[in-house]
N, CA, C, O and the ligand as a Tripos MOL2 file, in Angstrom:
@<TRIPOS>MOLECULE
protein
  301   299    76     0     0
PROTEIN
NO_CHARGES

@<TRIPOS>ATOM
      1 N          88.9180  108.2300  134.1890 N.3       1 MET1
      2 CA         90.2390  108.1750  134.8170 C.3       1 MET1
      3 C          90.2050  107.3450  136.1010 C.2       1 MET1
      4 O          89.2970  107.4870  136.9200 O.2       1 MET1
      5 N          91.1560  106.5200  136.2570 N.am      2 THR2
      6 CA         91.2830  105.7090  137.4600 C.3       2 THR2
      7 C          92.4060  106.3100  138.2950 C.2       2 THR2
      8 O          93.3830  106.8300  137.7560 O.2       2 THR2
      9 N          92.2610  106.2340  139.5920 N.am      3 SER3
     10 CA         93.3840  106.6890  140.3980 C.3       3 SER3
     11 C          93.9250  105.5270  141.2180 C.2       3 SER3
     12 O          93.2100  104.5800  141.5460 O.2       3 SER3
     13 N          95.1790  105.6270  141.5280 N.am      4 THR4
     14 CA         95.8550  104.6020  142.3060 C.3       4 THR4
     15 C          96.9740  105.2700  143.0860 C.2       4 THR4
     16 O          96.9790  106.4890  143.2560 O.2       4 THR4
     17 N          97.9120  104.4800  143.5570 N.am      5 THR5
     18 CA         99.0280  105.0270  144.3170 C.3       5 THR5
     19 C         100.2790  105.0150  143.4480 C.2       5 THR5
     20 O         100.5630  104.0390  142.7540 O.2       5 THR5
     21 N         101.0120  106.1070  143.5000 N.am      6 CYS6
     22 CA        102.2470  106.1970  142.7210 C.3       6 CYS6
     23 C         103.2210  105.1010  143.1640 C.2       6 CYS6
     24 O         103.4700  104.9450  144.3600 O.2       6 CYS6
     25 N         103.7750  104.3390  142.2080 N.am      7 PRO7
     26 CA        104.7120  103.2750  142.5850 C.3       7 PRO7
     27 C         106.0510  103.8210  143.0890 C.2       7 PRO7
     28 O         106.8420  103.0780  143.6690 O.2       7 PRO7
     29 N         106.3060  105.1060  142.8720 N.am      8 ILE8
     30 CA        107.5620  105.6980  143.3350 C.3       8 ILE8
     31 C         107.3830  106.3960  144.6780 C.2       8 ILE8
     32 O         108.1400  106.1510  145.6170 O.2       8 ILE8
     33 N         106.3790  107.2650  144.7670 N.am      9 SER9
     34 CA        106.2570  108.1140  145.9570 C.3       9 SER9
     35 C         105.0650  107.7620  146.8530 C.2       9 SER9
     36 O         104.8630  108.3950  147.8890 O.2       9 SER9
     37 N         104.2780  106.7580  146.4600 N.am     10 ASP10
     38 CA        103.1310  106.3180  147.2680 C.3      10 ASP10
     39 C         102.0410  107.3770  147.4440 C.2      10 ASP10
     40 O         101.2570  107.3040  148.3900 O.2      10 ASP10
     41 N         101.9850  108.3460  146.5550 N.am     11 GLU11
     42 CA        100.9250  109.3550  146.6100 C.3      11 GLU11
     43 C          99.7760  108.9360  145.6900 C.2      11 GLU11
     44 O          99.9650  108.1210  144.7870 O.2      11 GLU11
     45 N          98.5880  109.4960  145.9220 N.am     12 PRO12
     46 CA         97.4980  109.2470  144.9690 C.3      12 PRO12
     47 C          97.8390  109.8700  143.6150 C.2      12 PRO12
     48 O          98.2390  111.0320  143.5430 O.2      12 PRO12
     49 N          97.6810  109.1030  142.5600 N.am     13 VAL13
     50 CA         97.9850  109.5930  141.2110 C.3      13 VAL13
     51 C          96.9020  109.1800  140.2380 C.2      13 VAL13
     52 O          96.0990  108.2870  140.5080 O.2      13 VAL13
     53 N          96.9000  109.8480  139.1080 N.am     14 GLU14
     54 CA         96.0220  109.4740  138.0190 C.3      14 GLU14
     55 C          96.7230  108.4480  137.1420 C.2      14 GLU14
     56 O          97.9090  108.5750  136.8380 O.2      14 GLU14
     57 N          95.9800  107.4450  136.7460 N.am     15 VAL15
     58 CA         96.5180  106.4620  135.8100 C.3      15 VAL15
     59 C          96.1240  106.8920  134.4150 C.2      15 VAL15
     60 O          94.9500  107.1480  134.1490 O.2      15 VAL15
     61 N          97.0950  106.9730  133.5210 N.am     16 ILE16
     62 CA         96.8110  107.3210  132.1340 C.3      16 ILE16
     63 C          96.6640  106.0120  131.3600 C.2      16 ILE16
     64 O          97.5770  105.1860  131.3580 O.2      16 ILE16
     65 N          95.5120  105.8190  130.6980 N.am     17 PRO17
     66 CA         95.3050  104.5430  129.9890 C.3      17 PRO17
     67 C          96.3530  104.3330  128.8970 C.2      17 PRO17
     68 O          96.6620  105.2530  128.1400 O.2      17 PRO17
     69 N          96.8900  103.1280  128.8220 N.am     18 THR18
     70 CA         97.8900  102.8120  127.8100 C.3      18 THR18
     71 C          97.5070  101.5160  127.1120 C.2      18 THR18
     72 O          96.7290  100.7200  127.6380 O.2      18 THR18
     73 N          98.0530  101.3180  125.9380 N.am     19 VAL19
     74 CA         97.7980  100.0740  125.2120 C.3      19 VAL19
     75 C          99.0350   99.1800  125.2230 C.2      19 VAL19
     76 O          98.9540   97.9980  124.8880 O.2      19 VAL19
     77 N         100.1640   99.7390  125.6030 N.am     20 GLY20
     78 CA        101.4070   98.9650  125.5660 C.3      20 GLY20
     79 C         101.6200   98.1550  126.8310 C.2      20 GLY20
     80 O         100.7600   98.0980  127.7090 O.2      20 GLY20
     81 N         102.7810   97.5330  126.9020 N.am     21 ASP21
     82 CA        103.1180   96.6940  128.0340 C.3      21 ASP21
     83 C         103.7620   97.5340  129.1430 C.2      21 ASP21
     84 O         104.8080   97.1880  129.6910 O.2      21 ASP21
     85 N         103.1030   98.6370  129.4450 N.am     22 TYR22
     86 CA        103.6050   99.5030  130.5040 C.3      22 TYR22
     87 C         102.4340  100.2570  131.1110 C.2      22 TYR22
     88 O         101.3570  100.3340  130.5200 O.2      22 TYR22
     89 N         102.6520  100.8060  132.2850 N.am     23 ALA23
     90 CA        101.6650  101.6620  132.9350 C.3      23 ALA23
     91 C         102.1910  103.0890  132.8980 C.2      23 ALA23
     92 O         103.4000  103.3180  132.9370 O.2      23 ALA23
     93 N         101.2700  104.0460  132.8230 N.am     24 GLU24
     94 CA        101.6830  105.4440  132.7940 C.3      24 GLU24
     95 C         100.9550  106.1980  133.8970 C.2      24 GLU24
     96 O          99.7520  106.0290  134.0910 O.2      24 GLU24
     97 N         101.6970  107.0300  134.6150 N.am     25 PHE25
     98 CA        101.1420  107.7690  135.7360 C.3      25 PHE25
     99 C         101.4540  109.2440  135.5910 C.2      25 PHE25
    100 O         102.4350  109.6350  134.9580 O.2      25 PHE25
    101 N         100.5840  110.0640  136.2000 N.am     26 ASP26
    102 CA        100.8500  111.4970  136.2660 C.3      26 ASP26
    103 C         100.8030  111.8660  137.7440 C.2      26 ASP26
    104 O          99.7300  112.0020  138.3320 O.2      26 ASP26
    105 N         101.9850  112.0240  138.3320 N.am     27 CYS27
    106 CA        102.1140  112.2060  139.7780 C.3      27 CYS27
    107 C         102.5010  113.6420  140.1030 C.2      27 CYS27
    108 O         103.3580  114.2110  139.4270 O.2      27 CYS27
    109 N         101.8870  114.2440  141.1260 N.am     28 PRO28
    110 CA        102.2340  115.6270  141.4880 C.3      28 PRO28
    111 C         103.7130  115.7870  141.8550 C.2      28 PRO28
    112 O         104.2960  116.8420  141.6080 O.2      28 PRO28
    113 N         104.3110  114.7780  142.4260 N.am     29 SER29
    114 CA        105.7290  114.8690  142.8210 C.3      29 SER29
    115 C         106.6760  114.3630  141.7480 C.2      29 SER29
    116 O         107.7160  114.9720  141.4950 O.2      29 SER29
    117 N         106.3210  113.2510  141.1170 N.am     30 CYS30
    118 CA        107.2360  112.5910  140.1730 C.3      30 CYS30
    119 C         107.0560  113.0900  138.7470 C.2      30 CYS30
    120 O         107.9360  112.8950  137.9090 O.2      30 CYS30
    121 N         105.9220  113.7340  138.4630 N.am     31 GLY31
    122 CA        105.6460  114.1120  137.0870 C.3      31 GLY31
    123 C         105.0790  112.9240  136.3340 C.2      31 GLY31
    124 O         104.6710  111.9220  136.9210 O.2      31 GLY31
    125 N         105.0660  113.0660  135.0030 N.am     32 ARG32
    126 CA        104.5150  111.9930  134.1740 C.3      32 ARG32
    127 C         105.6130  110.9890  133.8610 C.2      32 ARG32
    128 O         106.7140  111.3710  133.4650 O.2      32 ARG32
    129 N         105.3210  109.7270  134.0340 N.am     33 PHE33
    130 CA        106.3160  108.7120  133.7070 C.3      33 PHE33
    131 C         105.6390  107.3980  133.3590 C.2      33 PHE33
    132 O         104.4570  107.1940  133.6350 O.2      33 PHE33
    133 N         106.4070  106.5220  132.7560 N.am     34 ARG34
    134 CA        105.9340  105.1910  132.3840 C.3      34 ARG34
    135 C         106.7900  104.1520  133.0830 C.2      34 ARG34
    136 O         107.9650  104.3760  133.3730 O.2      34 ARG34
    137 N         106.1790  103.0250  133.3410 N.am     35 ILE35
    138 CA        106.9240  101.9330  133.9600 C.3      35 ILE35
    139 C         106.4300  100.6150  133.3560 C.2      35 ILE35
    140 O         105.2260  100.4050  133.2070 O.2      35 ILE35
    141 N         107.3580   99.7440  133.0160 N.am     36 SER36
    142 CA        106.9470   98.4680  132.4090 C.3      36 SER36
    143 C         106.1860   97.6310  133.4300 C.2      36 SER36
    144 O         106.3850   97.7730  134.6370 O.2      36 SER36
    145 N         105.3200   96.7630  132.9370 N.am     37 ARG37
    146 CA        104.5240   95.9130  133.8420 C.3      37 ARG37
    147 C         105.4330   95.0740  134.7350 C.2      37 ARG37
    148 O         105.1490   94.8740  135.9160 O.2      37 ARG37
    149 N         106.5180   94.5920  134.1610 N.am     38 THR38
    150 CA        107.4610   93.7800  134.9290 C.3      38 THR38
    151 C         108.1010   94.6040  136.0410 C.2      38 THR38
    152 O         108.1940   94.1620  137.1860 O.2      38 THR38
    153 N         108.5370   95.8040  135.6860 N.am     39 ALA39
    154 CA        109.1750   96.6690  136.6750 C.3      39 ALA39
    155 C         108.1780   97.0770  137.7620 C.2      39 ALA39
    156 O         108.5360   97.2050  138.9330 O.2      39 ALA39
    157 N         106.9310   97.2780  137.3580 N.am     40 LEU40
    158 CA        105.8970   97.7000  138.3010 C.3      40 LEU40
    159 C         105.7130   96.6610  139.4120 C.2      40 LEU40
    160 O         105.4800   97.0120  140.5690 O.2      40 LEU40
    161 N         105.8190   95.3890  139.0470 N.am     41 LYS41
    162 CA        105.6610   94.3330  140.0560 C.3      41 LYS41
    163 C         106.8170   94.3260  141.0400 C.2      41 LYS41
    164 O         106.6370   94.0190  142.2180 O.2      41 LYS41
    165 N         108.0080   94.6660  140.5530 N.am     42 LEU42
    166 CA        109.2110   94.5640  141.3800 C.3      42 LEU42
    167 C         109.4950   95.8150  142.2010 C.2      42 LEU42
    168 O         110.1280   95.7500  143.2550 O.2      42 LEU42
    169 N         109.0150   96.9640  141.7010 N.am     43 VAL43
    170 CA        109.4440   98.2310  142.2820 C.3      43 VAL43
    171 C         108.9660   98.4130  143.7210 C.2      43 VAL43
    172 O         109.6180   99.0930  144.5130 O.2      43 VAL43
    173 N         107.8290   97.8050  144.0560 N.am     44 ALA44
    174 CA        107.2820   97.9650  145.4140 C.3      44 ALA44
    175 C         108.2130   97.3850  146.4750 C.2      44 ALA44
    176 O         108.1530   97.7650  147.6450 O.2      44 ALA44
    177 N         109.0690   96.4650  146.0550 N.am     45 LYS45
    178 CA        109.9750   95.8260  147.0130 C.3      45 LYS45
    179 C         111.2410   96.6520  147.2410 C.2      45 LYS45
    180 O         112.0550   96.3310  148.1070 O.2      45 LYS45
    181 N         111.3950   97.7090  146.4600 N.am     46 ARG46
    182 CA        112.5880   98.5360  146.6150 C.3      46 ARG46
    183 C         112.3230   99.6740  147.5970 C.2      46 ARG46
    184 O         111.1740  100.0530  147.8220 O.2      46 ARG46
    185 N         113.3790  100.2120  148.1720 N.am     47 SER47
    186 CA        113.2290  101.3310  149.0950 C.3      47 SER47
    187 C         112.7890  102.5780  148.3240 C.2      47 SER47
    188 O         112.9770  102.6760  147.1110 O.2      47 SER47
    189 N         112.2090  103.5110  149.0440 N.am     48 ARG48
    190 CA        111.7810  104.7720  148.4450 C.3      48 ARG48
    191 C         112.9400  105.4600  147.7410 C.2      48 ARG48
    192 O         112.7950  105.9790  146.6350 O.2      48 ARG48
    193 N         114.0870  105.4530  148.3970 N.am     49 ARG49
    194 CA        115.2610  106.1090  147.8350 C.3      49 ARG49
    195 C         115.6870  105.4390  146.5240 C.2      49 ARG49
    196 O         116.0330  106.1100  145.5520 O.2      49 ARG49
    197 N         115.6530  104.0990  146.5190 N.am     50 ARG50
    198 CA        116.0290  103.3660  145.3190 C.3      50 ARG50
    199 C         115.0330  103.6500  144.1860 C.2      50 ARG50
    200 O         115.4160  103.7850  143.0240 O.2      50 ARG50
    201 N         113.7540  103.7370  144.5500 N.am     51 ARG51
    202 CA        112.7290  104.0160  143.5380 C.3      51 ARG51
    203 C         112.9450  105.3960  142.9090 C.2      51 ARG51
    204 O         112.7910  105.5780  141.7020 O.2      51 ARG51
    205 N         113.3060  106.3580  143.7590 N.am     52 GLU52
    206 CA        113.5430  107.7150  143.2270 C.3      52 GLU52
    207 C         114.7660  107.7270  142.3140 C.2      52 GLU52
    208 O         114.8060  108.4540  141.3220 O.2      52 GLU52
    209 N         115.7600  106.9130  142.6620 N.am     53 THR53
    210 CA        116.9480  106.8020  141.8140 C.3      53 THR53
    211 C         116.5720  106.2360  140.4480 C.2      53 THR53
    212 O         117.0650  106.6960  139.4190 O.2      53 THR53
    213 N         115.6910  105.2260  140.4500 N.am     54 LEU54
    214 CA        115.2370  104.6280  139.1890 C.3      54 LEU54
    215 C         114.5470  105.6730  138.3130 C.2      54 LEU54
    216 O         114.7630  105.7240  137.1020 O.2      54 LEU54
    217 N         113.7190  106.5020  138.9360 N.am     55 LEU55
    218 CA        113.0090  107.5310  138.1740 C.3      55 LEU55
    219 C         113.9850  108.5950  137.6570 C.2      55 LEU55
    220 O         113.8580  109.0690  136.5280 O.2      55 LEU55
    221 N         114.9630  108.9640  138.4980 N.am     56 ASP56
    222 CA        115.9680  109.9380  138.0600 C.3      56 ASP56
    223 C         116.7180  109.4210  136.8350 C.2      56 ASP56
    224 O         116.9720  110.1700  135.8920 O.2      56 ASP56
    225 N         117.0690  108.1430  136.8580 N.am     57 LYS57
    226 CA        117.7860  107.5480  135.7310 C.3      57 LYS57
    227 C         116.8980  107.5520  134.4900 C.2      57 LYS57
    228 O         117.3590  107.8710  133.3940 O.2      57 LYS57
    229 N         115.6280  107.2010  134.6600 N.am     58 ALA58
    230 CA        114.6880  107.1930  133.5330 C.3      58 ALA58
    231 C         114.5330  108.5990  132.9610 C.2      58 ALA58
    232 O         114.4160  108.7710  131.7480 O.2      58 ALA58
    233 N         114.5330  109.6040  133.8390 N.am     59 ARG59
    234 CA        114.4340  110.9980  133.3730 C.3      59 ARG59
    235 C         115.6350  111.3670  132.5290 C.2      59 ARG59
    236 O         115.4950  111.9950  131.4800 O.2      59 ARG59
    237 N         116.8200  110.9750  132.9860 N.am     60 ALA60
    238 CA        118.0450  111.2810  132.2450 C.3      60 ALA60
    239 C         118.0160  110.5910  130.8810 C.2      60 ALA60
    240 O         118.4260  111.1760  129.8790 O.2      60 ALA60
    241 N         117.5260  109.3370  130.8430 N.am     61 ASP61
    242 CA        117.4560  108.5760  129.5900 C.3      61 ASP61
    243 C         116.4080  109.1410  128.6340 C.2      61 ASP61
    244 O         116.5040  108.9470  127.4220 O.2      61 ASP61
    245 N         115.4080  109.8370  129.1740 N.am     62 ALA62
    246 CA        114.3010  110.3290  128.3410 C.3      62 ALA62
    247 C         114.6760  111.5590  127.5240 C.2      62 ALA62
    248 O         113.9400  111.9430  126.6150 O.2      62 ALA62
    249 N         115.7990  112.1750  127.8300 N.am     63 GLN63
    250 CA        116.2260  113.3470  127.0860 C.3      63 GLN63
    251 C         116.3710  112.9830  125.6120 C.2      63 GLN63
    252 O         117.1120  112.0650  125.2610 O.2      63 GLN63
    253 N         115.6720  113.6980  124.7700 N.am     64 GLY64
    254 CA        115.8170  113.4390  123.3320 C.3      64 GLY64
    255 C         114.8100  112.4510  122.7750 C.2      64 GLY64
    256 O         114.6460  112.3680  121.5570 O.2      64 GLY64
    257 N         114.1310  111.7000  123.6290 N.am     65 GLY65
    258 CA        113.0700  110.8080  123.1570 C.3      65 GLY65
    259 C         111.7680  111.5850  123.0890 C.2      65 GLY65
    260 O         111.7550  112.7460  122.6810 O.2      65 GLY65
    261 N         110.6590  110.9400  123.4930 N.am     66 ASP66
    262 CA        109.4060  111.6950  123.5290 C.3      66 ASP66
    263 C         109.2970  112.4830  124.8280 C.2      66 ASP66
    264 O         108.2910  113.1480  125.0770 O.2      66 ASP66
    265 N         110.3420  112.4030  125.6560 N.am     67 GLY67
    266 CA        110.4190  113.2210  126.8610 C.3      67 GLY67
    267 C         109.7390  112.6250  128.0790 C.2      67 GLY67
    268 O         109.8160  113.1920  129.1690 O.2      67 GLY67
    269 N         109.0760  111.4940  127.9110 N.am     68 ILE68
    270 CA        108.4260  110.8750  129.0600 C.3      68 ILE68
    271 C         109.3440  109.7730  129.6180 C.2      68 ILE68
    272 O         109.6660  108.8120  128.9190 O.2      68 ILE68
    273 N         109.7580  109.9270  130.8780 N.am     69 PRO69
    274 CA        110.6390  108.9040  131.4630 C.3      69 PRO69
    275 C         109.9690  107.5310  131.4540 C.2      69 PRO69
    276 O         108.7690  107.4190  131.7080 O.2      69 PRO69
    277 N         110.7360  106.5050  131.1630 N.am     70 PHE70
    278 CA        110.2230  105.1410  131.1030 C.3      70 PHE70
    279 C         111.1310  104.2440  131.9250 C.2      70 PHE70
    280 O         112.2870  104.0110  131.5710 O.2      70 PHE70
    281 N         110.5900  103.7450  133.0300 N.am     71 ILE71
    282 CA        111.3520  102.8040  133.8600 C.3      71 ILE71
    283 C         111.1270  101.4060  133.2820 C.2      71 ILE71
    284 O         110.0420  100.8400  133.4190 O.2      71 ILE71
    285 N         112.1410  100.8630  132.6460 N.am     72 ARG72
    286 CA        111.9900   99.5640  131.9840 C.3      72 ARG72
    287 C         112.4400   98.4120  132.8710 C.2      72 ARG72
    288 O         111.7950   97.3660  132.9390 O.2      72 ARG72
    289 N         113.5510   98.6290  133.5420 N.am     73 ASN73
    290 CA        114.1240   97.5750  134.3470 C.3      73 ASN73
    291 C         114.3660   98.0510  135.7610 C.2      73 ASN73
    292 O         114.6060   99.2330  136.0070 O.2      73 ASN73
    293 N         114.3010   97.1220  136.6740 N.am     74 ILE74
    294 CA        114.6090   97.4090  138.0640 C.3      74 ILE74
    295 C         115.9880   96.8350  138.3360 C.2      74 ILE74
    296 O         116.2420   95.6620  138.0610 O.2      74 ILE74
    297 N         116.8680   97.6480  138.8660 N.am     75 PHE75
    298 CA        118.2140   97.1320  139.1940 C.3      75 PHE75
    299 C         118.4200   97.1670  140.6880 C.2      75 PHE75
    300 O         119.4820   96.7780  141.1740 O.2      75 PHE75
    301 ZN        105.0700  109.8720  142.5650 Zn       76 ZN76
@<TRIPOS>BOND
     1     1     2 1
     2     2     3 1
     3     3     4 2
     4     3     5 am
     5     5     6 1
     6     6     7 1
     7     7     8 2
     8     7     9 am
     9     9    10 1
    10    10    11 1
    11    11    12 2
    12    11    13 am
    13    13    14 1
    14    14    15 1
    15    15    16 2
    16    15    17 am
    17    17    18 1
    18    18    19 1
    19    19    20 2
    20    19    21 am
    21    21    22 1
    22    22    23 1
    23    23    24 2
    24    23    25 am
    25    25    26 1
    26    26    27 1
    27    27    28 2
    28    27    29 am
    29    29    30 1
    30    30    31 1
    31    31    32 2
    32    31    33 am
    33    33    34 1
    34    34    35 1
    35    35    36 2
    36    35    37 am
    37    37    38 1
    38    38    39 1
    39    39    40 2
    40    39    41 am
    41    41    42 1
    42    42    43 1
    43    43    44 2
    44    43    45 am
    45    45    46 1
    46    46    47 1
    47    47    48 2
    48    47    49 am
    49    49    50 1
    50    50    51 1
    51    51    52 2
    52    51    53 am
    53    53    54 1
    54    54    55 1
    55    55    56 2
    56    55    57 am
    57    57    58 1
    58    58    59 1
    59    59    60 2
    60    59    61 am
    61    61    62 1
    62    62    63 1
    63    63    64 2
    64    63    65 am
    65    65    66 1
    66    66    67 1
    67    67    68 2
    68    67    69 am
    69    69    70 1
    70    70    71 1
    71    71    72 2
    72    71    73 am
    73    73    74 1
    74    74    75 1
    75    75    76 2
    76    75    77 am
    77    77    78 1
    78    78    79 1
    79    79    80 2
    80    79    81 am
    81    81    82 1
    82    82    83 1
    83    83    84 2
    84    83    85 am
    85    85    86 1
    86    86    87 1
    87    87    88 2
    88    87    89 am
    89    89    90 1
    90    90    91 1
    91    91    92 2
    92    91    93 am
    93    93    94 1
    94    94    95 1
    95    95    96 2
    96    95    97 am
    97    97    98 1
    98    98    99 1
    99    99   100 2
   100    99   101 am
   101   101   102 1
   102   102   103 1
   103   103   104 2
   104   103   105 am
   105   105   106 1
   106   106   107 1
   107   107   108 2
   108   107   109 am
   109   109   110 1
   110   110   111 1
   111   111   112 2
   112   111   113 am
   113   113   114 1
   114   114   115 1
   115   115   116 2
   116   115   117 am
   117   117   118 1
   118   118   119 1
   119   119   120 2
   120   119   121 am
   121   121   122 1
   122   122   123 1
   123   123   124 2
   124   123   125 am
   125   125   126 1
   126   126   127 1
   127   127   128 2
   128   127   129 am
   129   129   130 1
   130   130   131 1
   131   131   132 2
   132   131   133 am
   133   133   134 1
   134   134   135 1
   135   135   136 2
   136   135   137 am
   137   137   138 1
   138   138   139 1
   139   139   140 2
   140   139   141 am
   141   141   142 1
   142   142   143 1
   143   143   144 2
   144   143   145 am
   145   145   146 1
   146   146   147 1
   147   147   148 2
   148   147   149 am
   149   149   150 1
   150   150   151 1
   151   151   152 2
   152   151   153 am
   153   153   154 1
   154   154   155 1
   155   155   156 2
   156   155   157 am
   157   157   158 1
   158   158   159 1
   159   159   160 2
   160   159   161 am
   161   161   162 1
   162   162   163 1
   163   163   164 2
   164   163   165 am
   165   165   166 1
   166   166   167 1
   167   167   168 2
   168   167   169 am
   169   169   170 1
   170   170   171 1
   171   171   172 2
   172   171   173 am
   173   173   174 1
   174   174   175 1
   175   175   176 2
   176   175   177 am
   177   177   178 1
   178   178   179 1
   179   179   180 2
   180   179   181 am
   181   181   182 1
   182   182   183 1
   183   183   184 2
   184   183   185 am
   185   185   186 1
   186   186   187 1
   187   187   188 2
   188   187   189 am
   189   189   190 1
   190   190   191 1
   191   191   192 2
   192   191   193 am
   193   193   194 1
   194   194   195 1
   195   195   196 2
   196   195   197 am
   197   197   198 1
   198   198   199 1
   199   199   200 2
   200   199   201 am
   201   201   202 1
   202   202   203 1
   203   203   204 2
   204   203   205 am
   205   205   206 1
   206   206   207 1
   207   207   208 2
   208   207   209 am
   209   209   210 1
   210   210   211 1
   211   211   212 2
   212   211   213 am
   213   213   214 1
   214   214   215 1
   215   215   216 2
   216   215   217 am
   217   217   218 1
   218   218   219 1
   219   219   220 2
   220   219   221 am
   221   221   222 1
   222   222   223 1
   223   223   224 2
   224   223   225 am
   225   225   226 1
   226   226   227 1
   227   227   228 2
   228   227   229 am
   229   229   230 1
   230   230   231 1
   231   231   232 2
   232   231   233 am
   233   233   234 1
   234   234   235 1
   235   235   236 2
   236   235   237 am
   237   237   238 1
   238   238   239 1
   239   239   240 2
   240   239   241 am
   241   241   242 1
   242   242   243 1
   243   243   244 2
   244   243   245 am
   245   245   246 1
   246   246   247 1
   247   247   248 2
   248   247   249 am
   249   249   250 1
   250   250   251 1
   251   251   252 2
   252   251   253 am
   253   253   254 1
   254   254   255 1
   255   255   256 2
   256   255   257 am
   257   257   258 1
   258   258   259 1
   259   259   260 2
   260   259   261 am
   261   261   262 1
   262   262   263 1
   263   263   264 2
   264   263   265 am
   265   265   266 1
   266   266   267 1
   267   267   268 2
   268   267   269 am
   269   269   270 1
   270   270   271 1
   271   271   272 2
   272   271   273 am
   273   273   274 1
   274   274   275 1
   275   275   276 2
   276   275   277 am
   277   277   278 1
   278   278   279 1
   279   279   280 2
   280   279   281 am
   281   281   282 1
   282   282   283 1
   283   283   284 2
   284   283   285 am
   285   285   286 1
   286   286   287 1
   287   287   288 2
   288   287   289 am
   289   289   290 1
   290   290   291 1
   291   291   292 2
   292   291   293 am
   293   293   294 1
   294   294   295 1
   295   295   296 2
   296   295   297 am
   297   297   298 1
   298   298   299 1
   299   299   300 2
@<TRIPOS>SUBSTRUCTURE
     1 MET1         2 RESIDUE 1 A MET
     2 THR2         6 RESIDUE 1 A THR
     3 SER3        10 RESIDUE 1 A SER
     4 THR4        14 RESIDUE 1 A THR
     5 THR5        18 RESIDUE 1 A THR
     6 CYS6        22 RESIDUE 1 A CYS
     7 PRO7        26 RESIDUE 1 A PRO
     8 ILE8        30 RESIDUE 1 A ILE
     9 SER9        34 RESIDUE 1 A SER
    10 ASP10       38 RESIDUE 1 A ASP
    11 GLU11       42 RESIDUE 1 A GLU
    12 PRO12       46 RESIDUE 1 A PRO
    13 VAL13       50 RESIDUE 1 A VAL
    14 GLU14       54 RESIDUE 1 A GLU
    15 VAL15       58 RESIDUE 1 A VAL
    16 ILE16       62 RESIDUE 1 A ILE
    17 PRO17       66 RESIDUE 1 A PRO
    18 THR18       70 RESIDUE 1 A THR
    19 VAL19       74 RESIDUE 1 A VAL
    20 GLY20       78 RESIDUE 1 A GLY
    21 ASP21       82 RESIDUE 1 A ASP
    22 TYR22       86 RESIDUE 1 A TYR
    23 ALA23       90 RESIDUE 1 A ALA
    24 GLU24       94 RESIDUE 1 A GLU
    25 PHE25       98 RESIDUE 1 A PHE
    26 ASP26      102 RESIDUE 1 A ASP
    27 CYS27      106 RESIDUE 1 A CYS
    28 PRO28      110 RESIDUE 1 A PRO
    29 SER29      114 RESIDUE 1 A SER
    30 CYS30      118 RESIDUE 1 A CYS
    31 GLY31      122 RESIDUE 1 A GLY
    32 ARG32      126 RESIDUE 1 A ARG
    33 PHE33      130 RESIDUE 1 A PHE
    34 ARG34      134 RESIDUE 1 A ARG
    35 ILE35      138 RESIDUE 1 A ILE
    36 SER36      142 RESIDUE 1 A SER
    37 ARG37      146 RESIDUE 1 A ARG
    38 THR38      150 RESIDUE 1 A THR
    39 ALA39      154 RESIDUE 1 A ALA
    40 LEU40      158 RESIDUE 1 A LEU
    41 LYS41      162 RESIDUE 1 A LYS
    42 LEU42      166 RESIDUE 1 A LEU
    43 VAL43      170 RESIDUE 1 A VAL
    44 ALA44      174 RESIDUE 1 A ALA
    45 LYS45      178 RESIDUE 1 A LYS
    46 ARG46      182 RESIDUE 1 A ARG
    47 SER47      186 RESIDUE 1 A SER
    48 ARG48      190 RESIDUE 1 A ARG
    49 ARG49      194 RESIDUE 1 A ARG
    50 ARG50      198 RESIDUE 1 A ARG
    51 ARG51      202 RESIDUE 1 A ARG
    52 GLU52      206 RESIDUE 1 A GLU
    53 THR53      210 RESIDUE 1 A THR
    54 LEU54      214 RESIDUE 1 A LEU
    55 LEU55      218 RESIDUE 1 A LEU
    56 ASP56      222 RESIDUE 1 A ASP
    57 LYS57      226 RESIDUE 1 A LYS
    58 ALA58      230 RESIDUE 1 A ALA
    59 ARG59      234 RESIDUE 1 A ARG
    60 ALA60      238 RESIDUE 1 A ALA
    61 ASP61      242 RESIDUE 1 A ASP
    62 ALA62      246 RESIDUE 1 A ALA
    63 GLN63      250 RESIDUE 1 A GLN
    64 GLY64      254 RESIDUE 1 A GLY
    65 GLY65      258 RESIDUE 1 A GLY
    66 ASP66      262 RESIDUE 1 A ASP
    67 GLY67      266 RESIDUE 1 A GLY
    68 ILE68      270 RESIDUE 1 A ILE
    69 PRO69      274 RESIDUE 1 A PRO
    70 PHE70      278 RESIDUE 1 A PHE
    71 ILE71      282 RESIDUE 1 A ILE
    72 ARG72      286 RESIDUE 1 A ARG
    73 ASN73      290 RESIDUE 1 A ASN
    74 ILE74      294 RESIDUE 1 A ILE
    75 PHE75      298 RESIDUE 1 A PHE
    76 ZN76       301 GROUP 0 **** ****
């Protein structure tokens, strides 16, 4: 397991290995979520509040899927 910093809350998190075009994290504050490689590059430039909004939206969208929020795009 590799650890890094959560792209949403800046806390130390575990990186879950993935094979797809996304990164997956398990964060004590944010929970488990996925973020596309493209979004991951852009998200650091957003405010903390905006990042949390992105995760909230991904959580709402994850209802009914496999249940893991996926941040695909940065708005
Ligand atoms: Zn986090």
